[in-house]
KETORZA-442815 format. One record per residue (C-alpha): residue number from 1; residue in one letter; x, y, z. Coordinates in pm, 1 decimal. Last residue first. Layout:
KETORZA-442815
{kollum:NUM&dogu:a&x:X&y:Y&z:Z} .
...
END
This chain:
KETORZA-442815
{kollum:82&dogu:e&x:-160.6&y:581.0&z:-1094.1} .
{kollum:81&dogu:e&x:-354.8&y:904.8&z:-1132.4} .
{kollum:80&dogu:t&x:-592.8&y:1055.1&z:-876.9} .
{kollum:79&dogu:i&x:-453.7&y:882.2&z:-568.9} .
{kollum:78&dogu:a&x:-621.6&y:1005.2&z:-253.4} .
{kollum:77&dogu:a&x:-516.9&y:1135.1&z:86.8} .
{kollum:76&dogu:v&x:-674.7&y:1176.8&z:430.9} .
{kollum:75&dogu:a&x:-560.3&y:1260.9&z:784.7} .
{kollum:74&dogu:a&x:-212.9&y:1383.1&z:689.0} .
{kollum:73&dogu:k&x:69.8&y:1468.2&z:928.0} .
{kollum:72&dogu:v&x:351.0&y:1698.2&z:818.8} .
{kollum:71&dogu:k&x:682.5&y:1636.4&z:641.1} .
{kollum:70&dogu:i&x:527.4&y:1542.0&z:308.3} .
{kollum:69&dogu:g&x:611.1&y:1250.1&z:78.0} .
{kollum:68&dogu:c&x:262.4&y:1102.7&z:66.7} .
{kollum:67&dogu:m&x:378.5&y:793.6&z:256.7} .
{kollum:66&dogu:k&x:530.9&y:1024.4&z:520.6} .
{kollum:65&dogu:g&x:199.4&y:1205.9&z:564.7} .
{kollum:64&dogu:l&x:18.6&y:871.9&z:593.0} .
{kollum:63&dogu:q&x:263.0&y:750.9&z:860.6} .
{kollum:62&dogu:q&x:223.4&y:1067.6&z:1068.3} .
{kollum:61&dogu:m&x:-155.7&y:1044.9&z:1038.1} .
{kollum:60&dogu:t&x:-133.8&y:697.5&z:1188.5} .
{kollum:59&dogu:e&x:-233.7&y:336.5&z:1120.5} .
{kollum:58&dogu:v&x:-323.5&y:361.4&z:750.6} .
{kollum:57&dogu:y&x:-667.6&y:256.0&z:629.0} .
{kollum:56&dogu:h&x:-757.0&y:197.1&z:265.1} .
{kollum:55&dogu:p&x:-1097.9&y:330.7&z:160.5} .
{kollum:54&dogu:k&x:-1335.0&y:121.4&z:-53.3} .
{kollum:53&dogu:i&x:-1469.0&y:336.9&z:-335.9} .
{kollum:52&dogu:g&x:-1832.6&y:275.3&z:-429.5} .
{kollum:51&dogu:s&x:-1900.5&y:641.8&z:-498.4} .
{kollum:50&dogu:t&x:-2179.2&y:660.6&z:-236.4} .
{kollum:49&dogu:d&x:-1957.3&y:496.7&z:25.3} .
{kollum:48&dogu:c&x:-1650.9&y:700.5&z:-65.9} .
{kollum:47&dogu:v&x:-1866.9&y:1016.2&z:-38.1} .
{kollum:46&dogu:t&x:-1967.7&y:920.2&z:316.4} .
{kollum:45&dogu:l&x:-1612.0&y:819.3&z:408.8} .
{kollum:44&dogu:v&x:-1483.1&y:1160.3&z:298.5} .
{kollum:43&dogu:p&x:-1751.2&y:1342.6&z:501.1} .
{kollum:42&dogu:r&x:-1669.8&y:1126.4&z:808.7} .
{kollum:41&dogu:t&x:-1289.6&y:1168.4&z:794.4} .
{kollum:40&dogu:v&x:-1251.1&y:1519.5&z:936.7} .
{kollum:39&dogu:k&x:-1525.8&y:1501.1&z:1201.6} .
{kollum:38&dogu:e&x:-1395.6&y:1152.7&z:1289.9} .
{kollum:37&dogu:e&x:-1056.9&y:1288.2&z:1393.1} .
{kollum:36&dogu:a&x:-759.5&y:1105.3&z:1240.5} .
{kollum:35&dogu:d&x:-604.9&y:811.6&z:1428.2} .
{kollum:34&dogu:a&x:-698.9&y:550.7&z:1165.8} .
{kollum:33&dogu:a&x:-542.6&y:760.0&z:888.9} .
{kollum:32&dogu:i&x:-750.8&y:739.8&z:570.9} .
{kollum:31&dogu:f&x:-634.4&y:651.9&z:220.5} .
{kollum:30&dogu:v&x:-855.8&y:682.7&z:-87.0} .
{kollum:29&dogu:h&x:-789.0&y:509.9&z:-420.7} .
{kollum:28&dogu:l&x:-902.5&y:609.1&z:-770.4} .
{kollum:27&dogu:a&x:-1011.5&y:965.4&z:-694.8} .
{kollum:26&dogu:e&x:-1107.5&y:1163.3&z:-1006.6} .
{kollum:25&dogu:g&x:-1487.0&y:1131.4&z:-989.5} .
{kollum:24&dogu:k&x:-1529.8&y:1507.7&z:-955.5} .
{kollum:23&dogu:e&x:-1689.3&y:1459.4&z:-611.2} .
{kollum:22&dogu:l&x:-1408.4&y:1225.8&z:-505.8} .
{kollum:21&dogu:a&x:-1136.3&y:1468.1&z:-618.6} .
{kollum:20&dogu:k&x:-1307.6&y:1756.0&z:-434.9} .
{kollum:19&dogu:l&x:-1343.3&y:1544.2&z:-119.8} .
{kollum:18&dogu:t&x:-973.6&y:1449.3&z:-138.3} .
{kollum:17&dogu:q&x:-873.4&y:1815.9&z:-174.7} .
{kollum:16&dogu:k&x:-1080.9&y:1916.8&z:127.4} .
{kollum:15&dogu:a&x:-970.1&y:1620.8&z:344.2} .
{kollum:14&dogu:g&x:-598.0&y:1658.5&z:285.3} .
{kollum:13&dogu:v&x:-347.8&y:1525.0&z:35.0} .
{kollum:12&dogu:v&x:-405.7&y:1485.2&z:-337.4} .
{kollum:11&dogu:k&x:-222.4&y:1241.3&z:-558.6} .
{kollum:10&dogu:q&x:-73.5&y:1227.4&z:-905.3} .
{kollum:9&dogu:r&x:174.7&y:989.2&z:-1065.4} .
{kollum:8&dogu:a&x:141.5&y:736.7&z:-783.8} .
{kollum:7&dogu:s&x:470.1&y:577.1&z:-671.1} .
{kollum:6&dogu:s&x:441.8&y:691.0&z:-307.4} .
{kollum:5&dogu:i&x:74.5&y:594.5&z:-289.5} .
{kollum:4&dogu:m&x:103.5&y:239.4&z:-420.3} .
{kollum:3&dogu:k&x:441.7&y:177.7&z:-256.4} .
{kollum:2&dogu:e&x:284.9&y:238.5&z:83.9} .
{kollum:1&dogu:m&x:0.0&y:0.0&z:0.0} .
END
């Protein structure tokens, strides 16, 4: 899974950007940090459910941020081009 997101051609990081990608139908895979706040992840999970996309869970926000190649924590990320 880590290789999947780090080798992706295009990805978005953050709840707002991930929601936008989901709503436009651009998100191929969605990643959610298990320790992220529910108020941040709930809207993303709702759209994932209606879009038929099964989210991948990552243990921590720190780990997800690192997988995305950023130095800060990330609650949500999505691959838009593999």
